[in-house]
C-alpha positions as CSV (number, residue, x, y, z in Angstrom):
1,M,29.4,34.2,-17.0
2,G,31.4,34.8,-14.1
3,K,35.1,34.3,-16.0
4,I,34.2,36.1,-19.3
5,Y,33.0,39.3,-17.1
6,R,36.2,39.1,-15.0
7,W,38.4,38.6,-18.5
8,M,36.3,41.7,-19.9
9,V,36.8,43.7,-17.2
10,T,40.3,42.6,-16.5
11,G,41.3,43.4,-20.5
12,V,39.6,46.8,-20.3
13,L,41.8,47.6,-17.6
14,S,44.5,46.6,-19.4
15,L,43.9,48.4,-22.6
16,A,43.1,51.6,-20.6
17,Q,46.0,51.5,-18.6
18,T,48.5,50.7,-22.0
19,I,46.6,53.8,-23.6
20,A,47.2,56.2,-20.5
21,G,50.5,55.0,-20.6
22,W,50.9,55.8,-24.3
23,M,49.1,59.3,-23.9
24,Y,51.7,60.2,-21.4
25,M,54.8,59.7,-23.7
26,L,52.8,61.9,-26.5
27,P,52.8,65.7,-26.5
28,R,50.1,67.1,-24.7
29,P,49.1,70.8,-23.7
30,V,50.9,71.5,-20.5
31,R,50.1,75.3,-20.6
32,D,49.0,76.2,-16.4
33,Q,49.9,72.9,-15.5
34,V,51.2,72.6,-11.7
35,L,53.2,69.7,-11.4
36,P,53.8,68.5,-7.8
37,A,57.4,66.9,-8.4
38,A,59.8,66.6,-11.4
39,A,63.0,65.0,-12.0
40,V,65.6,67.9,-12.2
41,P,69.1,67.0,-14.0
42,G,71.2,66.8,-10.4
43,S,69.1,63.7,-9.8
44,A,70.4,62.3,-12.6
45,Q,74.1,61.5,-13.9
46,L,75.9,64.7,-14.7
47,F,78.5,64.7,-17.0
48,A,81.6,67.2,-16.3
49,D,81.7,68.1,-20.4
50,R,79.6,67.4,-23.7
51,G,82.4,65.4,-25.2
52,T,82.1,63.3,-22.3
53,A,78.1,62.9,-22.5
54,A,78.5,62.4,-26.2
55,T,80.8,59.3,-25.8
56,S,79.3,57.7,-22.5
57,G,75.8,57.5,-24.9
58,G,74.4,61.5,-24.4
59,G,72.5,63.0,-21.2
60,W,73.0,65.7,-18.4
61,Y,76.7,68.2,-19.0
62,V,77.7,71.0,-17.1
63,T,78.0,74.2,-19.5
64,M,78.5,76.8,-16.6
65,Q,79.2,76.3,-12.9
66,E,79.9,79.9,-11.5
67,D,79.9,80.0,-7.4
68,F,80.9,83.9,-7.7
69,A,84.5,82.7,-5.0
70,G,86.5,85.8,-6.7
71,N,86.6,89.6,-5.8
72,S,85.8,90.3,-9.1
73,L,82.7,89.5,-11.8
74,P,83.7,86.0,-13.5
75,E,84.6,86.4,-17.6
76,L,80.9,85.3,-18.2
77,W,79.6,87.6,-16.4
78,V,78.9,91.8,-17.0
79,P,77.2,94.7,-15.9
80,S,73.8,95.0,-17.2
81,P,73.4,98.3,-19.3
82,H,74.6,101.5,-17.7
83,G,72.6,104.1,-17.2
84,L,68.6,104.8,-16.9
85,R,66.6,101.8,-16.5
86,N,63.0,103.4,-15.7
87,T,62.6,105.6,-12.7
88,E,66.7,104.0,-11.7
89,Y,69.9,104.0,-12.4
90,W,71.7,101.0,-13.0
91,C,75.7,101.1,-12.4
92,P,78.3,98.8,-12.3
93,Q,79.0,100.5,-8.6
94,M,76.3,98.8,-7.0
95,I,77.6,95.7,-8.0
96,N,79.8,93.8,-5.3
97,A,81.7,90.8,-6.0
98,A,83.3,90.0,-2.8
99,E,85.9,87.3,-1.2
100,D,83.1,85.9,0.9
101,G,81.9,84.0,-2.1
102,T,78.8,85.6,-2.8
103,L,78.0,88.3,-5.4
104,K,75.7,91.1,-4.0
105,I,74.0,94.1,-6.0
106,N,72.9,96.5,-4.1
107,A,70.1,99.1,-4.2
108,A,69.6,102.5,-2.5
109,Y,69.0,105.9,-3.0
110,L,72.2,108.8,-2.9
111,D,72.7,111.9,-3.2
112,D,76.6,111.5,-3.5
113,H,76.6,109.3,-6.3
114,N,80.0,109.6,-8.2
115,C,79.6,108.5,-11.6
116,P,80.8,110.2,-15.0
117,D,77.4,108.3,-16.5
118,C,74.6,109.1,-13.5
119,P,73.4,111.7,-12.0
120,A,74.9,112.4,-8.1
121,A,71.3,111.7,-6.8
122,G,68.6,109.1,-7.6
123,D,67.9,105.7,-7.2
124,F,71.1,103.2,-7.8
125,T,71.6,99.7,-8.5
126,G,72.0,97.1,-11.2
127,G,72.5,93.9,-12.4
128,I,74.8,91.4,-14.0
129,E,74.4,89.3,-17.3
130,T,75.6,87.1,-20.1
131,R,74.8,89.3,-22.8
132,G,77.8,88.9,-25.7
133,T,80.0,86.4,-23.7
134,F,77.5,83.0,-23.0
135,T,74.0,82.4,-24.2
136,Q,72.2,78.8,-24.5
137,A,68.2,77.0,-25.2
138,F,66.9,74.2,-23.9
139,G,68.7,73.1,-20.6
140,Y,68.6,73.4,-16.7
141,F,69.0,76.7,-15.2
142,E,69.4,77.1,-11.2
143,T,70.8,80.1,-8.9
144,R,71.0,79.8,-5.0
145,C,70.3,83.5,-3.7
146,K,68.9,85.2,-0.7
147,L,66.2,87.8,-1.6
148,P,66.4,91.8,-0.3
149,K,64.0,92.1,2.3
150,N,63.2,95.5,1.3
151,E,60.4,97.8,0.2
152,G,59.9,99.1,-3.6
153,L,61.9,96.9,-5.6
154,W,62.3,93.3,-6.7
155,A,65.1,90.8,-7.2
156,A,64.9,88.3,-10.5
157,F,66.5,85.5,-12.7
158,W,65.4,85.5,-16.1
159,L,66.4,84.8,-19.4
160,Q,66.2,86.7,-22.8
161,A,66.6,86.3,-26.0
162,E,68.1,89.1,-28.8
163,S,65.1,88.2,-31.0
164,M,62.8,88.4,-28.4
165,P,61.1,91.6,-30.3
166,R,61.1,90.0,-33.6
167,I,56.9,89.3,-34.5
168,G,55.2,86.4,-36.2
169,A,56.3,83.3,-34.9
170,Q,54.9,83.6,-31.0
171,G,57.7,83.0,-28.7
172,R,59.2,80.3,-30.8
173,D,62.1,82.7,-32.4
174,G,62.6,84.5,-28.8
175,S,61.4,85.2,-25.4
176,E,62.0,86.2,-22.1
177,I,61.3,84.1,-19.7
178,D,61.4,85.0,-15.8
179,I,62.6,82.4,-13.9
180,F,61.5,84.1,-10.8
181,E,60.3,87.7,-9.9
182,S,60.2,89.0,-6.2
183,S,58.2,91.3,-5.6
184,F,55.9,89.8,-2.9
185,L,57.6,91.4,0.0
186,F,53.9,91.4,1.7
187,E,53.1,87.9,0.9
188,P,56.9,86.1,1.2
189,T,55.5,82.9,0.5
190,K,54.8,83.9,-3.0
191,L,56.7,84.1,-6.5
192,G,55.9,85.2,-9.6
193,N,57.1,83.7,-12.9
194,C,56.5,84.7,-16.7
195,V,57.1,84.3,-20.6
196,H,57.4,87.2,-22.3
197,W,57.0,87.2,-26.5
198,D,56.6,89.5,-29.6
199,G,58.4,92.4,-28.1
200,Y,57.5,94.7,-25.4
201,A,55.5,97.2,-27.5
202,K,52.0,97.0,-29.4
203,W,52.4,93.2,-30.1
204,H,53.7,92.3,-26.6
205,K,51.8,89.0,-25.2
206,E,52.5,87.4,-22.0
207,H,51.6,84.5,-19.8
208,G,52.4,83.9,-16.1
209,R,51.6,82.9,-12.6
210,V,51.5,83.6,-8.9
211,T,52.6,80.5,-6.8
212,D,52.1,79.9,-3.1
213,T,55.1,77.9,-2.0
214,G,54.2,77.8,1.3
215,I,57.7,79.0,2.3
216,D,59.1,82.0,3.3
217,L,61.3,83.0,0.2
218,Y,62.3,86.4,2.3
219,D,64.3,83.9,4.8
220,G,67.8,83.0,4.3
221,W,69.3,81.0,0.6
222,H,66.7,79.3,-1.2
223,T,66.9,77.7,-4.9
224,Y,65.1,78.9,-8.6
225,G,65.4,76.6,-11.5
226,L,63.9,75.9,-14.9
227,L,64.1,73.0,-16.5
228,W,63.3,74.3,-20.5
229,S,62.8,71.6,-22.4
230,P,61.5,71.2,-26.6
231,E,58.0,70.7,-25.5
232,C,57.9,73.2,-22.1
233,Y,59.4,75.4,-18.9
234,I,59.2,73.9,-15.8
235,F,59.7,76.3,-13.1
236,F,61.4,75.3,-9.6
237,V,61.6,76.1,-6.3
238,D,64.1,74.7,-3.4
239,G,63.8,71.6,-6.0
240,K,60.4,71.2,-6.5
241,A,58.3,72.0,-9.3
242,V,55.8,74.7,-8.9
243,W,54.5,75.8,-12.4
244,R,54.6,74.4,-16.0
245,T,54.1,75.6,-19.2
246,N,54.5,75.8,-23.5
247,A,53.0,79.9,-23.6
248,G,54.5,80.7,-27.0
249,G,55.1,78.0,-28.4
250,V,58.4,77.2,-26.6
251,S,61.5,79.2,-27.7
252,R,64.2,77.4,-29.9
253,V,66.6,80.2,-29.5
254,P,69.5,80.9,-27.1
255,S,69.1,83.0,-24.2
256,F,71.7,84.6,-22.6
257,L,71.2,85.0,-18.4
258,R,70.2,88.4,-16.5
259,L,70.3,88.9,-12.4
260,T,68.9,92.2,-11.7
261,V,67.0,94.5,-9.0
262,E,64.4,97.3,-10.5
263,I,62.9,99.7,-8.2
264,R,60.1,101.2,-8.8
265,H,58.0,104.2,-6.7
266,T,54.5,102.7,-7.5
267,E,52.0,101.0,-5.0
268,L,51.7,97.4,-7.0
269,G,54.5,95.7,-9.0
270,P,54.7,93.1,-11.2
271,Y,51.9,90.8,-10.9
272,G,50.2,93.8,-8.7
273,A,52.1,92.3,-5.8
274,R,52.1,95.8,-3.4
275,L,55.5,96.7,-3.2
276,G,56.0,99.6,-0.7
277,E,57.5,102.4,-0.4
278,F,61.7,102.2,-1.5
279,S,63.9,103.6,1.0
280,S,67.2,102.0,1.3
281,T,69.7,104.5,1.7
282,R,74.2,103.8,1.6
283,E,73.7,103.0,5.2
284,N,70.9,100.2,4.8
285,P,71.1,99.6,1.1
286,A,69.2,96.8,-0.1
287,V,71.3,93.2,-1.0
288,F,70.2,90.4,-3.5
289,E,72.8,88.1,-2.8
290,V,73.8,85.3,-5.2
291,D,76.0,82.2,-4.0
292,Y,76.1,80.5,-7.5
293,V,74.3,79.9,-11.1
294,K,74.3,76.9,-12.6
295,V,73.2,75.7,-16.1
296,Y,73.6,72.4,-17.9
297,Q,72.1,70.9,-21.1
298,H,71.0,67.9,-22.4
299,T,72.4,66.0,-25.3
300,D,68.6,65.3,-26.8
301,Y,67.8,68.9,-26.8
302,E,70.8,70.1,-29.0
303,K,68.9,69.2,-32.1
304,Y,66.0,71.6,-31.6
305,I,68.1,74.5,-31.0
306,R,67.3,77.4,-33.6
307,A,68.4,80.4,-34.9
308,A,65.5,83.9,-35.4
309,E,66.5,83.6,-38.5
310,D,64.8,79.9,-39.1
311,F,61.5,81.4,-38.3
312,P,61.0,83.3,-41.6
313,A,57.6,84.4,-40.8
314,G,58.8,86.7,-38.4
315,W,59.6,90.4,-39.3
316,F,62.0,92.3,-37.0
317,V,61.5,95.2,-34.3
318,K,63.7,97.7,-32.8
319,P,64.2,96.7,-29.0
320,E,62.4,99.5,-26.5
321,P,65.9,100.9,-24.5
322,G,66.5,99.4,-21.8
323,N,65.5,96.5,-22.8
């Protein structure tokens, strides 16, 4: 009986392990899962281009590697829409592509602003993006940056599909994916991640999370990344996974990239975080400093890419101004 019993126990444990392995491989709900660690493309073989990856049997390859080394905006990047954003003005004059190898997005109250499209006085900042020059669905997206250590604003690295206002297919026909939003100056170890879909008005849906990283994100340089697969989004800080979700059903539609700063004279900002009062000036501007942006793609992901028009159940709602 002892041998039979041990055989039965061993068999059950072996079966359980096998089933556990199968379940790991099968699609499963991942909404709100937190991961202690996950592999990023940088830890695997990385090919210089798609052709090399394809002839080598597939894998990760580089689609963008921007180091902002010059004294002007790189070819793929353009200023974010010029004009009133909310209560602040986005103006290309607030973008400084310096020769020291970093890009700087400044924010300040000015009363001597000289621009034909903006008033002379007000809050001014801006952003850069790849709208009209570069889009991608799926892959790995990462920036290394230094957050502005100023009240009344937040910096962000985010992706946006032009079709995000489409209604009817959840986020699969286009989403906004906030890789990070830095509205936590008074709780500097925290950051926010969020996914938005179905436009910004009546049908708008969102799902986000605030993570306490245990690291002072306002002290020096840090990296923020997104692994966007057909199954889920995984968000990273300094190479460590902090959140995983499939909110909105996971977008299949290419998005453009954005790096921006927004100003608000409100007590609370995104995620209900305390913002403080914006008081930066020309003499003491807030500065969002960006060292690089890297984007990779995987050959296995390409077959899942779709156009927004591949989702006929939806209908299109005109975007609200400024989005």
